[in-house]
N, C-alpha and C positions, 0 to 999 in steps of 0.2 A: 504494500500500500504506500502511496505517496502522501506525505504529511500535508502537502499543500491542498490535497483534496479532502482531508479529514475535517469534517464540519466542527468538531469540538476543538476547543482551545484550552491551553493551560491558564491557570489563574494564579496571581500572586498571593491572594488570600482566600481562605475558605469562608463559609458562612460563620457569622459571629456566634450563633447558637450551637455550633458543632464543636465540642471540646475534645472528642476522642481522636487519637492519632489516625486511625484507619479512615474515618470519615473525612477528616481534614485533608489527608493526602489524596484519597481517591477522588474527592470533589475537585481539588486543585489540579490534579493531573488529567481531569476530564474523563474519568472512568465511570463515574456515577453521577446522577442528578437527583437532588432531593425534591420529592413531591410534597410530602408532609413528614412530620416526625415519625420515624420508623418505617417509612415507605420510600424506596429508592428505585429509580429507573437505571438500567444498565446501558451505557453508551457503547459505541463500537468496540473500544479497547477493553472496557469492563466486561462486556458480553463475551469477548474472546477468552478472558481469564475464567469466567464462570463456566463456559462450555468446556474448557480444558480440565477444570476440576471435575465436572460431570463425567467427562470421558474416563478419567482415572477411576472414579467411583463405579461407573457402569462396567468397565472392564473387569474390576475385581468382583463385583456382584455376579456377573456372568460366569466368571471363572469358578465360583463356588456353587454354580447350578441355579442361580436366580433367574427367574423368567420375568421380563419387564412388561408392565402393564401401564395404562393411564386411566386412573379412576376419575370420577367427576368431582368438581368442586362443590356443587350443590348436592345436599344430602337430605333424604327424606326423614321426617320426624319419627316415624313409627319404629324404624330399626333401632334408633337411639333410646326410645322408650322401653324397648324390650330388654335393654341392658341397664336401664335406670340411670342413663347418663344425659338425658335431654335437659333436665333441670340445671339451671345455671350454677346452682350450689354444688353440683356434682362434677362439673367440668368448668374450669376457670377460663375466662377470656374468650368466650364464644362471640363470633359474629353470626347474626341470624337475619333472615330476610323473609319476605312473603311473596307468593304469587298474587296476581291480580284478583284471584278468587278467594284470597285469604289464607290459603294453605301455607303453613310455616315450613321453612327449610333451614337447615344448617349450612354455614359456609365453611368448607373443609379446613379443620385444624389438625385432624388426624383421621385415620381410615380403618380402624379395627372393625367397626360394624359394617361399613360398606364392602370391605374385602371378604368378610365372612358371607355376607349376603350374595356376592357374586360367585364365590367358590361353591356355594351350596348347590349350584346347578350342575356341578361336575363331580363332586367328591361323594362317594358312597361306600367304597370298599377299602379294606386295609391295604390292598394292592396299589392304591392310588397315592400312598404316602411312603416316604416324606417328600415334600416339595416346598419350594420357596418362591414367592412372588414379590416384586418390588416395583416402585415407581420413583421418578424424580419429578417433583411437582411443586408449584407454589402453594404455600400454606398461609393461613390467615389467623391472627391472634389479636384479640382486642386488649392489648396491653394497656394498663392504666398509665404507665409512663415508659414509653419507648426511649431507649438511650444507647449510648456507646456505638453509634453508627450501625454497621452490619451485625454487631454482636447481639443486639436485642431489638428486633423489629416487629412491626405489625403485619407485614407481608414479607415472606422469606422463602427461599428455595430449600427443600428438604428431600433427602432420600429416605423413604420408609419401606422396610422389607418385613414380610410376615411368613413364618414357617408353620406348616401343618404336619403333625406327627401322630402316630398311633398310640404312643405311650411316653412316659417320662424318660426312659432310657434312650429311645430314638431321638427325642427332643434334645436331650443333653448333648448327644453327639453332633446334631446339626448346629446347636447353639455355639459350642466351642469351635466348630469349623468356621462359623461366620465371625466369631470374635477374632480368630487368627487372621482372617481376611481384613478385618479392620486395621490391624497393625500394618498390613501391607499398604493400605490406602495412606495412612499417615506417614509411613516411610517414604512413599513416592512423592508426597507433598513436602518433604523436608522437615516434618514435625515429629518423626518417630522418636527421636532421642529425648524429647521433652513432653511426650504424651503418655499418660499412665492409665491403665485399667484401674478404675476406682470403684470399690464397693459402695453401694448407696442403698437407700430405702426402696423396697419393692412397691411401696404405696398400696393402692387398692387392688393391685393386680395379683399379688402373691406374697406369702410370708417369706419367700426367699429374697436374698439380696438382688438388686438389679446391678448392672454394670454401667458406669459412666466412663467416658474417655475424656480425660481432663488434660488440656495443654497448659503447661506452666506459664503464667504471666502475671505480673503485678497488677494488671487491670482486671483480672478475673474476679468474678462475684463470689466464687466458692472458696472455702478453706478446706484443703485436703491434707491428710497426713501420709507422707510418702515413705515407703521402705525402698530406698534406692538400690539396695542389693537385689531384692526380689522383683523390682520393677513393677510393684503394685502399690495401691494407695487405698485409703478409706476416707469417705466424706465425713466432715464434721457432724453432719446430721445424725449419723449412727455411731459416732465415736464414743463407745462405752467399753468398760472393762469386759463385760460379757461378750460383746461382739468381737472385740480383739481376740479373746480366747477362742471363739468359734472359728475365726479366720486364721488362727495361728500366727498372729502378729504380736511383736514385742514392742511395747510402748517406748522403750528406751532407744529403739532403732528407727523410730518414726520422726520425720521432720515436717513441720507445718509449712505449707506452701499455698499460694494463691493459684487458682486454675480457672480456665475457661472451658466449659463443657462443649466438646465438638462432636459428641456422639453418645448414644446410650442404647442399651439392649435390655429387654425385659422378658421374664418368664410369665406368660399370660395364663398358664394353666388352661382350663377349659371354660373360663369365665364367659367369653364371647360366643364360642361355639354352642355351649349348652343353652345360653340365653336365647340364641337365635335358632335353636332346634336343629343344629347341624351335628350329626353323628355318623359313624361308619359301622359297617358290619364286619366282624372278625371272621376267622376261618370257620367258626361254628355257626355263622349266621346271626350271632348275637350283637345287639346294639351296644356300642362303646363310645365314650367321650373322646374328643379330639383335643390334643394338647398343642397350644400355639406359643410362638415366640414373636416378638417384634423388635426391630433393629433400626434405629434412626441415625442419620448423619446430617448435620446442618451444612449444606453445600455453600450457601451464601455466607453463612457465619464463618466457614473456613476461609473464604476469601478475605473477610474482615480480619480474622486472626493472623493470616499471613501478612497482610498489609500492616498490621499493628506491630508484628514482631520482626519482619524483614524490611527494615527501613533505617535510614540515618538522617542526619540533619539536612541532607540535600534532597531526599525523596525516597521513593519506593525502590526495593531491590527484589524483583520477582525471581523465584526459582525457575530454572529452565523448563521444568516439566509443565508449568502452567502460564508462563509468560505470554502476553498477547503476540509478541514477535520475539524471535531469538536474537535478532540483530537489529540495531538502530544505526542505519547508515547516514552519516552526517557529511554533506557536501559543503565545503567552504569555498564557494564560488568556482566549483569544479564539476558542474552538473553533467557535462558530457561524459567524463570518465566515470563519474559515480553512477550514471545511468547504465553504462556498460556493465559495471559490477552488479548493480541491482538486477538487471535482466539475467545475468549468469546465475546469481543466487536463487532467483525465483525459478528458473528453469531446472535447477538442481533440487528444488523442494525445500530450500532453506528459507524460512519465513523471515521477511525483512520489512522494516518500516523505513522508508527513504525520506529523510528530511531535505527536501528540495526547495524549501521556502526561501524567499528573498529577505532574510533577516540576518543580523550580525552573528558572529561566531559565539559570543557570550550567551546570547539568547538560546542558540541551538544546544550548547553544552548544558546550560541550566535546565532546559526542558528535558533533555535526554536523561539527566540525573533524576529529575522529578518523576519521570514516567517509568524508569527502572528496568528497561530491557537488559538481559544478561550481558550483552556485548555491544560496545559502541565502536563502529568502524569509521574512521575519519579520513576523508579524502581532501587534502589541502595542497596548495601550491608548493609549499616547502617539502611535504612528503613526496609529491610527484617528482620534484627535482632530484630527490634521493632515491627515486624509483621504488617507492614503498608506500604502504598505507599503515596507519596507526590503529592498533586494536587495544581497547581498554576493557578490562573485566570490571563490570559495575560492582560486583560484590567485594572483590579484593582491592580494587583500584590499580591492580598490576597492568602495566603497559608493555606491549610487545609490538614488533613490526613484521609485516608480511610483504613479500615481494609484490610489486604493482603489476600483477598479472591475474586476470579474472579466473583463469583455471586454477592457479595456485591458491587463490582466496577460497574458491569453492572447495578445493581439496582439503584445506585447513578445517573448514566447518564440517565436512563430511567425516573427517577422521577424529574430530574432537569429541 
């Protein structure tokens, strides 16, 4: 993409009512646009980042056997009444609406009831299980106070997966398989080393502990106690001597940290399947309950977390796996040669943003640092005299030089 054709522009200052680092930087760099508090539109560069995160999540969910679906946002009242969750007191932060005939509908904030309702058309035998379905979809939450940019919003992108199993043993196998896949997601996003499986309250779903995935950050809302040797943690909400004993954790080995929840997994037991009348027949033809699990990842929240953590005083520093472009090509009054390099990189499948604008070098360098592509490739008169181009690593600041030859430049990125 040529930057001269990009309709978004960088800003020197973000909105005064945005105090979080992620919102400040993403707005200034032109990645997101604030509609209202907790509701953001994704501009071309921001959407590319979001789609790259989705791609990683989708690949890992598919690898573990997940089948992708797309459920509706509008949800019928009756299925929620069957699980006793239509009442606002039972489910926090509902958005609700009505049809012109007065029929009440829920606006999707989670999909346990709808997915069971859909699956009931197909599942009836023990031979049908186990299986997992998932979706990546916008969710809506009527937060009293949206804050922290993409970390807590009223509209957000989430991956929610649901497993269906014939018994607890089969469920536990599927559950741990998916938990292991979550680690792969966070590793690929560059968050693996600072993200911990964290025991938390199972809530209304189950007497068992749920699992949160908490990424360490001083801006996190949760306090967790981390066993760094075992790579696990426990949420403050269940931090009692009794629970520590159950989990085999030693208080003296735990360190208090702040964390941002970037995923969670729950044992749902048969709460929803029983309530909605979904059962299966075993080998003897007898009716049995179906055991469910659910598994969430905050896709847009991950974008906010990465923007929060991977930045410096100059701007964003995107990991290569999710950067909107791998290379930011800066032409300092050398558009003809830069165009040749741009065409060669594009032809080789190397994603590149070409700053061909008629602005001074200082503006180009400042914008490149703010926008945070992994590599900055500079074509200048001085470098051309020396028959080379300058390559800067945005993360490390390291500078190296590549011969001024399009094929050599392409080869460099293909081999890197």
